[in-house]
RODO-2510 file (C-alpha; in nm, 4 decimals, decimal comma):
residues 253
     n   res          X          Y          Z
     1     m     9,0738    19,3481     6,9616
     2     d     8,7394    19,3726     6,8210
     3     n     8,4192    19,1625     6,9410
     4     n     8,5237    18,8588     6,7322
     5     q     8,8969    18,8469     6,8208
     6     r     8,7698    18,8728     7,2048
     7     r     8,5403    18,5972     7,1619
     8     r     8,8174    18,3571     7,0232
     9     a     9,0326    18,4098     7,2804
    10     i     8,7555    18,3155     7,5574
    11     q     8,6551    17,9931     7,3751
    12     h     8,8766    17,7437     7,5282
    13     l     8,7024    17,8099     7,8768
    14     l     8,3414    17,7135     7,7723
    15     s     8,2474    17,3971     7,6330
    16     d     7,9220    17,2521     7,5055
    17     a     7,8019    17,1397     7,8285
    18     p     7,4706    17,2507     8,0086
    19     a     7,6660    17,4204     8,2862
    20     d     7,8354    17,6567     8,0386
    21     a     7,5096    17,7289     7,8210
    22     a     7,4452    18,0541     7,9782
    23     a     7,7593    18,2052     8,0095
    24     s     7,8087    18,0845     7,6120
    25     y     7,4975    18,2415     7,5297
    26     y     7,5801    18,6075     7,6577
    27     a     7,9257    18,5592     7,5451
    28     f     7,8910    18,4638     7,1882
    29     h     7,4965    18,5189     7,1161
    30     h     7,3469    18,8033     7,2519
    31     p     7,3190    19,0845     7,0508
    32     d     7,6241    19,2984     6,9915
    33     g     7,4740    19,6098     7,0862
    34     k     7,3568    19,5032     7,4327
    35     s     7,6743    19,2756     7,5751
    36     s     8,0481    19,3213     7,6172
    37     v     8,3172    19,0463     7,6470
    38     l     8,6271    19,1598     7,8288
    39     p     8,9173    18,8779     7,8518
    40     y     9,1951    18,8792     8,0749
    41     p     9,4748    18,9978     7,9788
    42     a     9,2934    19,2212     7,7526
    43     e     9,5038    19,1512     7,4700
    44     a     9,5867    18,7648     7,4835
    45     e     9,5104    18,4849     7,2319
    46     l     9,3977    18,2709     7,4971
    47     a     9,2354    18,4466     7,7850
    48     k     9,2768    18,2997     8,1724
    49     g     8,9273    18,4429     8,2547
    50     f     8,6206    18,7120     8,1411
    51     v     8,3597    18,8926     8,2496
    52     t     8,0647    18,9550     7,9898
    53     f     7,8314    19,2489     8,0655
    54     a     7,4836    19,2162     7,8985
    55     r     7,1543    19,4303     7,9181
    56     t     6,8650    19,2242     7,9381
    57     g     6,5174    19,2623     8,0484
    58     l     6,6039    19,1476     8,4078
    59     d     6,6888    19,4896     8,5192
    60     l     6,6787    19,8279     8,3809
    61     f     6,9727    19,9929     8,5494
    62     r     7,2031    19,6922     8,6353
    63     p     7,3813    19,4605     8,4086
    64     l     7,3801    19,0890     8,3957
    65     v     7,7451    18,9639     8,4490
    66     t     7,8642    18,6145     8,3799
    67     m     8,1961    18,5230     8,3920
    68     r     8,4745    18,2450     8,4044
    69     l     8,7357    18,2786     8,6396
    70     p     9,0763    18,0715     8,7404
    71     i     8,8612    18,0276     9,0953
    72     t     9,2008    17,8241     9,2227
    73     d     9,4018    18,1139     9,1595
    74     l     9,2061    18,4135     9,3910
    75     e     9,4678    18,6738     9,2905
    76     t     9,4294    18,6462     8,9366
    77     s     9,0566    18,5988     8,9742
    78     a     9,0407    18,9332     9,1209
    79     a     9,2468    19,1103     8,8939
    80     i     8,9917    18,9737     8,6188
    81     i     8,7264    19,1187     8,8247
    82     y     8,8384    19,4701     8,8976
    83     n     8,9808    19,4981     8,5575
    84     a     8,6435    19,4400     8,4112
    85     m     8,4475    19,7290     8,6153
    86     p     8,5164    19,9878     8,8930
    87     p     8,4485    19,9925     9,2268
    88     e     8,1082    20,0846     9,3311
    89     t     7,9731    19,9343     8,9859
    90     a     7,6276    19,7673     9,0695
    91     v     7,5361    19,4131     8,8958
    92     i     7,3344    19,1301     8,8990
    93     i     7,5755    18,8159     8,8747
    94     q     7,4792    18,4480     8,7320
    95     a     7,8022    18,2297     8,8107
    96     p     7,9155    17,8901     8,9262
    97     a     7,8125    17,8055     9,2940
    98     n     8,1632    17,7348     9,3367
    99     y     8,2420    18,1026     9,2768
   100     l     8,0263    18,2340     9,6035
   101     p     8,3145    18,2359     9,8429
   102     l     8,5009    18,5002     9,6231
   103     l     8,2204    18,7049     9,5110
   104     q     8,0613    18,7678     9,8820
   105     a     8,4969    18,8813     9,9395
   106     l     8,4992    19,1166     9,6550
   107     f     8,1350    19,2306     9,6432
   108     e     7,8688    19,4200     9,8917
   109     v     7,5979    19,1654     9,8273
   110     q     7,2629    19,2253     9,8529
   111     t     7,0863    18,9194     9,7700
   112     v     7,1858    18,5936     9,6665
   113     e     6,9503    18,2816     9,5411
   114     r     7,0873    17,9575     9,4585
   115     l     6,9655    17,7685     9,1592
   116     h     6,9712    17,4087     9,0354
   117     l     7,0441    17,3526     8,6375
   118     y     6,7889    17,0712     8,5132
   119     r     6,8284    16,9722     8,1464
   120     f     6,5452    16,7863     7,9175
   121     v     6,5996    16,4343     7,8601
   122     r     6,5791    16,4096     7,5074
   123     g     6,3203    16,1118     7,3826
   124     r     6,1270    16,1323     7,6875
   125     f     5,8766    16,4294     7,5982
   126     e     5,5238    16,3465     7,6467
   127     p     5,2584    16,6280     7,5197
   128     v     5,0028    16,7433     7,7647
   129     i     4,7450    16,8292     7,5753
   130     n     4,5399    17,1544     7,7159
   131     v     4,2951    17,3614     7,4867
   132     l     4,3205    17,6620     7,7084
   133     v     4,7016    17,7016     7,6477
   134     t     4,7537    17,9400     7,3669
   135     q     5,1133    18,0537     7,2027
   136     r     5,1659    18,3997     7,2268
   137     t     5,4844    18,6510     7,1620
   138     g     5,6734    18,7283     7,4736
   139     p     5,8353    19,0742     7,5557
   140     n     6,1665    18,9692     7,4468
   141     g     6,0212    18,8594     7,0831
   142     l     6,0258    18,4727     7,1803
   143     p     5,7563    18,2697     7,1993
   144     r     5,5505    18,2108     7,5230
   145     f     5,2615    17,9987     7,6124
   146     v     4,9881    18,0865     7,8461
   147     v     4,6664    18,0647     8,0288
   148     r     4,4324    18,3055     8,0525
   149     s     4,1498    18,3276     8,3416
   150     q     3,8145    18,2350     8,1803
   151     q     3,6289    18,4997     8,3986
   152     d     3,8715    18,8041     8,3643
   153     g     4,1179    18,7369     8,0642
   154     r     4,3871    18,7588     8,2938
   155     v     4,7275    18,5577     8,2340
   156     i     4,7649    18,2809     8,5309
   157     a     5,0059    18,0599     8,3559
   158     a     5,3043    18,1156     8,1348
   159     a     5,5911    17,9451     8,0229
   160     g     5,8581    18,1684     7,7919
   161     i     6,2063    18,1487     7,6584
   162     n     6,4656    18,3566     7,8727
   163     w     6,7033    18,3116     7,5916
   164     q     6,8302    18,0818     7,3245
   165     s     7,1597    17,9695     7,1392
   166     s     7,1811    17,7090     6,8664
   167     d     7,1757    17,4320     7,1146
   168     y     6,9675    17,5300     7,3896
   169     a     6,6979    17,7118     7,5309
   170     s     6,6682    17,8583     7,8842
   171     l     6,2921    17,7980     8,0027
   172     s     6,1001    18,0005     8,2577
   173     v     5,7464    17,9013     8,4128
   174     n     5,5367    18,1120     8,5906
   175     t     5,1619    18,0102     8,7804
   176     d     4,9353    18,2641     8,9548
   177     a     4,9381    18,1702     9,3282
   178     a     4,5667    18,1330     9,3317
   179     h     4,5674    17,8725     9,0513
   180     r     4,8247    17,6252     9,1475
   181     g     4,7548    17,2731     9,1899
   182     r     4,5546    17,2414     8,8801
   183     g     4,8321    17,1379     8,6590
   184     l     4,8646    17,4916     8,4456
   185     g     5,2384    17,4992     8,5108
   186     l     5,2882    17,1302     8,3838
   187     s     5,0482    17,2352     8,0717
   188     v     5,2451    17,5353     7,9583
   189     l     5,5977    17,3952     8,0711
   190     s     5,5026    17,0928     7,8334
   191     s     5,3972    17,3347     7,5480
   192     i     5,7081    17,5489     7,5624
   193     v     5,9354    17,2200     7,5455
   194     g     5,7509    17,0762     7,2851
   195     y     5,8201    17,3977     7,0571
   196     v     6,1891    17,4027     7,1534
   197     l     6,2406    17,0235     7,0904
   198     d     6,0611    17,1038     6,7306
   199     n     6,3129    17,3680     6,6796
   200     g     6,6015    17,1632     6,7219
   201     r     6,6995    17,2912     7,0621
   202     l     6,7564    17,1425     7,4165
   203     p     6,5466    17,2635     7,6772
   204     l     6,7241    17,3933     8,0138
   205     y     6,5260    17,4853     8,3370
   206     e     6,6878    17,6923     8,6249
   207     v     6,5184    17,6281     8,9306
   208     s     6,5622    17,8019     9,2699
   209     t     6,6972    17,5134     9,5578
   210     s     6,4281    17,6810     9,7566
   211     n     6,1453    17,6238     9,5120
   212     t     6,0129    17,2584     9,5748
   213     a     5,7079    17,3170     9,3408
   214     s     5,9252    17,3926     9,0475
   215     q     6,1856    17,1152     9,1512
   216     n     5,8795    16,9065     9,1205
   217     l     5,7496    17,0453     8,8184
   218     a     6,0831    16,9786     8,6521
   219     k     6,1040    16,6266     8,7515
   220     q     5,7620    16,5484     8,6302
   221     t     5,8089    16,6961     8,2820
   222     h     6,1679    16,4632     8,2454
   223     f     6,3873    16,7355     8,3210
   224     v     6,7354    16,5702     8,5278
   225     d     6,9482    16,7792     8,7535
   226     t     7,3036    16,8497     8,5991
   227     g     7,4567    16,8982     8,8938
   228     a     7,5901    17,2211     8,7900
   229     d     7,4655    17,4509     9,0581
   230     k     7,4757    17,8394     9,0154
   231     v     7,4252    18,1106     9,2273
   232     l     7,2356    18,4684     9,1373
   233     l     7,3510    18,7509     9,3140
   234     q     7,2336    19,1255     9,3348
   235     a     7,5955    19,3054     9,4228
   236     t     7,8177    19,6044     9,3928
   237     l     8,1940    19,5823     9,4085
   238     r     8,3727    19,7006     9,6745
   239     d     8,7065    19,9237     9,6605
   240     r     8,9948    19,7336     9,6673
   241     l     9,0875    19,8878     9,9908
   242     n     8,7964    19,7824    10,1389
   243     m     8,7800    19,4201    10,0532
   244     s     8,6346    19,1792    10,2904
   245     p     8,9015    19,0139    10,5291
   246     r     8,7669    18,7048    10,4329
   247     f     8,9276    18,7477    10,0989
   248     s     9,2426    18,6003    10,2241
   249     g     9,1009    18,2857    10,3617
   250     v     8,8715    18,2292    10,0916
   251     g     8,8313    17,8702    10,0245
   252     v     8,7144    17,7246     9,6607
   253     t     8,6252    17,3902     9,5813
***
């Protein structure tokens, strides 16, 4: 199978909804030279599941892995993962939150971060004008809006685009700890939201469930929680013989 055939084999596993936007981006829109899609079974016209490996700026050595599994069928889900990578493979995984029990059974997990997925409410955009905000190009070649310190020129607030497809753009925001509470995060986020909307895409914003400030910022700028929670893991695949005893008792919803 070539890349186009593999992508056709998994199309039915992904929807146009925000919950599937990241998995769709890495499967269908990430540069071919930096991504690979592995459907299961490998030659099936309609796959039961898939794993995508993507090289990103997130980590130089570990690929970002996204996947869709028949999660109520644990044996097939495990087969999809072991078919995609050998034991001892170190990866960063982004997956639906309800995959976590299975992933913890199959992988040695070093870190887990739980994420809320927010989407912007169309028609609610309210520009925030701040003359200190300037547009630059980020390391990934996509636009980035920043505020620099007037004292030393350092970037003290920035909002950028992690990735974008034809329909969605995933945003990130960072404000220097010493400069929080001044509305700078709101200013740069408003600027990047306006840019994304002007270019015909819907902004998405993934926020750690422990980051109350970012959740409040999302709500303040008219993002709403989609309810499609995710997990972000740093993990290493166990040998099949060393799978956690919890595998046989994994419960999923």
